[in-house]
N, C-alpha and C positions, 0 to 999 in steps of 0.2 A: 860746627858750633857757631852761632853768632855772636857777635861783639858785646851786644845788648840782648838780654833777654824781655821779651814783651810782658806786660803784667798778665797776671793769670786770667783776668776777665776780659782780655782784648777783643775777642770775637764777639760780634754782635750780630744777631740774626737778622736778615734783611727784612726791611720794612715792605709794606704793601707796594708803595711806588717803585722801589727797587726791584721787587719782584716781578712786577709787570713789565720793566724794562727788559729784565733778563729773558722773560718769557717772549718778548716782541722779537728779542735780537736771536733766539733758538728758533722761531718760527721764521724768520728771515734767512737764517742759515739753511734750514730744509728747503724752503723756495729756490734759493740759490743752487742747492746740491741738486735739485730736480731740473732746474732749467739748464745747467750746462750740458748734460747729455742730451736733453731734448732740442736744444738749440744745435748741438753738433748734427743730429740727424735731420731736423727739419728747418732750420735757419737758412739753408740755401748760401752761406758765406763760406763755407768751407770748400776748399779745393777737392775736386773729385779727379783731379789728374793724376798722372802717373809718374813715376820717379825711377831713374836709372843710376847706376854707378858710372862714373865716367871719371878718366884722368883729366885734369884740368887742360894740359897740352892738347890731348885729343879733342877736346871739346873745341878749343880754339882753332884746330884745323878744321873742323867742321864749318865753324863760322866762317873762317876765311874762304873756304870753298863755297859756301853759301853766297857770301858777299860777290865773290868772282863770277858766278853763274846768274846772279839775279839783281846786279846793280842797274838802278834806272836814273840816277843822279847823284848829286851831292849837295850837302847842307853844312856849310861852314867847315868844309874839309871833311865832314863824316860822310861815307857812302850811304845813299838811300836806297834800300834793298825792297824789292817786291816778290814774292813768291806766287806760284799760281794758286787760286783758291782750291782750297781742300789740301793744299800742301804744308810742308814742314817750314817753320820760320825759326831762325836761331837768334838768340840775344845774348851778349855776353857782359857781365859785371866785372870790373875790375877797378881797383882805387884809381880814381874817382870818375870813372865814366862807365856810360853804357854804349854798346857798340854792336851792330849799326843803328842807323835811323830806320824804322821799319815802316813800310807803307802797305796798307791793307784796303781791301774793297769791302765796302759797306754791306751788311747782310750776307757776306760770305765767311765760311767757317775755316779756321786754320789751327794747327797744331804749333803753339808757341814753345820752342825749347828754350830754357833759359839755366845758366849756370853761372858760377863765379871762380873766377880763376885763382883768387888770392884768399879771400876772407868772407866772412858771413856779411851779406847784404840785404837790405829789403827793397822789395819790389812794390811800389805803389804807383797806380796809374791815377792821375788827377784830371778832372775833378771826381772820379768815380771812387766809390768805396771799395777798392780791390787792393789788398796787401798780401805779401806773400814773403816767406824768408828764403834766401836764395844761399845755399851753401856750396862750397867747392867740394868737388868729387860726386856731385848729383847733377844729373839731368833732369830737371823739372819740366814736365810737359802739361801745358794747359791748353785746353781746347777753347778756343776763344772766337766769338762771332760778334764783330762790331755792329752796333744797330743805329749809329750816327755818325754822320761824317764830320770831320774837324781834325784839329791838331790837339792831341794829348799828351801831356808832359808825364815823363816816368821820373820819379824820384827815390832815392835811397832813403828808407825810413828806419834804417838801422845805423847808428853811429859807426863810421868805419874809418875814422882817422880825422885828421887835420882839415884835409880837404873834402870833408864829407857833404858840406853846403854847397860844393860845386858839381856834385854827381847828379846831373840831370840828363835824360834822355827823350826822344820822341818817337811817337806812333803817329802817323799820318793816315787817316781813314778817308777816302776818296769814294765818290759815287760809283 
């Protein structure tokens, strides 16, 4: 029961302008409803990668082993690793860093394994339009083929705490 009762004639039928806007809004809702599944299947922005369950410490051990066997240098104290083309590359996210720095060859295909050790992070390669959610307990596998050489930044695009703005990494693509 409301505090005040509205007057008996409070309801006014919509006039023609209001009906037009309601009609346009409904049509736009239908367009968006159809566009979402269409874009999922034909937009080519959704990952077709694989995902596996993995314990965070087990993934960390895989990353450590990968770094030990594939280290080719160091950048500001962080190891630079390069896997053989066609091989598996491991990238670990944790507050507030990406580990290690990855080096790839242009036009070669790699299987990039990404996981988080602590909480949800966002994986975004700049300046490309590639965004991916990284969850602890999941090994996300992306098949990636760099098509241009250069240095690409990895940023976390999911707020992960007070040091979120410091969470940057690197992918180096060489000829």
